[in-house]
C-alpha positions as CSV (number, residue, x, y, z in Angstrom):
1,M,93.3,137.2,146.6
2,H,92.9,134.8,143.7
3,A,95.7,132.3,142.9
4,L,96.3,133.7,139.4
5,K,96.5,137.4,140.2
6,K,99.5,139.4,139.1
7,N,101.4,139.1,142.4
8,R,101.9,135.4,141.7
9,P,103.3,135.3,138.1
10,L,105.4,132.1,138.7
11,R,102.3,130.1,139.7
12,R,100.5,131.3,136.5
13,I,103.5,130.2,134.3
14,V,103.6,126.8,136.0
15,L,99.9,126.2,135.6
16,A,99.9,127.3,131.9
17,S,102.9,125.1,131.2
18,A,101.3,122.1,132.9
19,A,98.1,122.6,130.9
20,T,100.0,122.8,127.7
21,V,102.0,119.7,128.4
22,S,98.9,117.8,129.4
23,G,97.1,118.9,126.2
24,M,100.0,117.8,124.0
25,V,100.2,114.4,125.7
26,L,96.5,113.8,125.2
27,L,96.7,114.9,121.6
28,L,99.7,112.7,120.8
29,S,98.1,109.7,122.5
30,L,95.3,109.5,120.0
31,K,95.5,106.6,117.6
32,P,95.9,107.7,114.0
33,H,94.2,106.0,111.0
34,T,96.1,102.9,109.8
35,S,98.2,103.8,106.8
36,P,97.7,101.9,103.5
37,G,101.3,100.6,103.7
38,L,100.5,98.7,106.9
39,A,97.3,97.3,105.6
40,V,99.1,95.7,102.6
41,G,100.8,93.1,104.8
42,S,97.5,91.9,106.3
43,S,96.4,89.9,103.3
44,A,98.6,87.4,101.4
45,P,97.9,87.3,97.7
46,A,97.2,83.9,96.1
47,P,99.8,82.6,93.7
48,Q,99.0,82.9,90.0
49,S,98.1,79.7,88.3
50,S,96.3,78.2,85.3
51,A,95.4,75.0,87.2
52,S,91.9,73.9,87.6
53,A,91.8,74.8,91.3
54,P,88.2,75.2,92.6
55,A,87.0,78.8,93.1
56,Q,84.8,79.9,96.0
57,P,81.3,81.0,95.0
58,G,80.1,84.3,96.2
59,G,82.8,86.6,95.1
60,A,82.9,89.0,98.1
61,S,85.2,86.9,100.3
62,G,88.9,87.4,100.7
63,D,89.3,83.7,101.6
64,S,90.9,81.7,98.8
65,S,90.1,78.3,100.2
66,G,88.0,76.3,97.8
67,G,84.4,75.6,97.3
68,S,82.9,73.8,94.3
69,S,83.0,75.5,90.9
70,G,80.2,73.3,89.6
71,G,80.3,70.2,87.3
72,S,82.4,70.1,84.2
73,K,80.1,67.9,82.1
74,T,79.7,70.2,79.1
75,G,83.3,71.5,79.0
76,V,86.6,72.0,80.6
77,S,86.7,74.4,83.6
78,K,89.7,76.6,84.0
79,T,90.6,78.9,86.9
80,V,93.1,81.7,86.4
81,T,94.2,84.2,89.0
82,G,94.9,87.8,87.7
83,D,97.8,90.0,88.6
84,T,97.9,91.8,92.0
85,V,97.2,95.4,91.3
86,Q,98.5,97.9,94.0
87,T,95.9,100.7,94.6
88,R,96.1,103.6,96.9
89,W,94.3,101.7,99.7
90,G,95.9,98.2,99.2
91,P,96.2,95.3,96.7
92,V,93.3,94.1,94.5
93,Q,93.4,90.6,92.9
94,V,90.7,88.5,91.3
95,R,90.4,84.9,90.2
96,V,88.2,83.9,87.3
97,T,86.6,80.6,86.3
98,I,86.0,79.9,82.6
99,K,84.0,77.0,81.4
100,S,83.5,76.3,77.7
101,G,84.9,79.7,76.8
102,K,82.5,81.6,79.0
103,L,83.2,83.5,82.2
104,T,81.3,81.6,84.9
105,D,82.7,83.0,88.2
106,V,84.8,86.0,89.4
107,T,86.2,86.0,92.9
108,A,88.1,88.7,94.7
109,V,91.0,87.0,96.4
110,A,92.7,90.2,97.7
111,Y,91.2,93.6,98.3
112,P,91.7,96.4,100.9
113,Q,90.4,95.4,104.3
114,G,92.7,97.1,106.7
115,N,90.0,99.1,108.5
116,P,86.2,99.1,109.0
117,R,85.7,101.7,106.3
118,D,87.5,99.6,103.7
119,Q,85.4,96.6,104.7
120,Q,82.2,98.5,104.4
121,I,83.1,99.9,100.9
122,N,84.2,96.5,99.6
123,N,81.2,94.6,101.0
124,Y,79.1,96.9,98.9
125,A,81.4,97.2,95.8
126,L,82.7,93.7,95.2
127,P,79.3,92.0,94.6
128,Q,78.4,94.8,92.1
129,L,81.7,94.4,90.3
130,R,81.3,90.6,90.1
131,R,77.7,90.9,88.7
132,E,78.9,93.4,86.1
133,A,81.9,91.3,85.0
134,L,79.7,88.2,84.7
135,A,77.1,90.1,82.7
136,A,79.6,91.8,80.4
137,Q,81.8,88.7,80.0
138,S,84.8,91.1,79.9
139,A,86.6,93.7,82.0
140,Q,84.7,96.5,80.4
141,I,82.7,97.3,83.6
142,D,81.6,100.5,85.3
143,T,83.3,102.0,88.3
144,V,81.3,101.6,91.5
145,S,80.7,105.1,93.1
146,G,82.7,105.4,96.3
147,A,85.0,102.6,95.4
148,T,87.0,104.2,92.6
149,Y,90.4,102.7,93.4
150,T,89.1,99.2,94.1
151,S,87.1,99.3,90.9
152,G,90.1,100.3,88.8
153,G,92.3,97.6,90.4
154,Y,89.5,95.0,90.0
155,R,89.2,95.9,86.3
156,Q,93.0,95.6,85.8
157,S,93.3,92.3,87.6
158,L,90.3,90.9,85.8
159,Q,91.7,91.9,82.4
160,S,95.0,90.2,83.2
161,A,93.2,87.0,84.3
162,L,91.1,87.1,81.1
163,D,94.3,87.7,79.0
164,S,96.0,84.7,80.7
165,A,93.0,82.5,80.0
166,G,92.9,83.5,76.4
167,L,89.6,85.4,76.4
């Protein structure tokens, strides 16, 4: 006779219970997606300042260590860091460089990068946002499709930096 026939109900109960427990253990051992609250602690925002600290060219890097912002032969170069804006997926903060009253560089110093999807989105969106800000010379820029929260935080931080710089 087969092991799971009616004359052995206890064996059937034990096997069903073991299968259920094994399934629950496997289900609970899966790693969940990193929550936005945990990703916030992974990037330290740069302090706000109006000093003439050099800004890194390129705009898509989260590294706030300096590169050259160009020569200042025609006017005074000023670098201002905007407010940190908390978005659903993490903080967004930008640093602007202004030379002779004109926006010459915009660098994202903090942005969501807690998981590979955040990195993929921001590698695509941040260069577009930078180009638009430099072309518009203001924070009146379009939202990048697929990066709605980052775009909104970028605009708010950019506007705060421009306000601090007097533009």
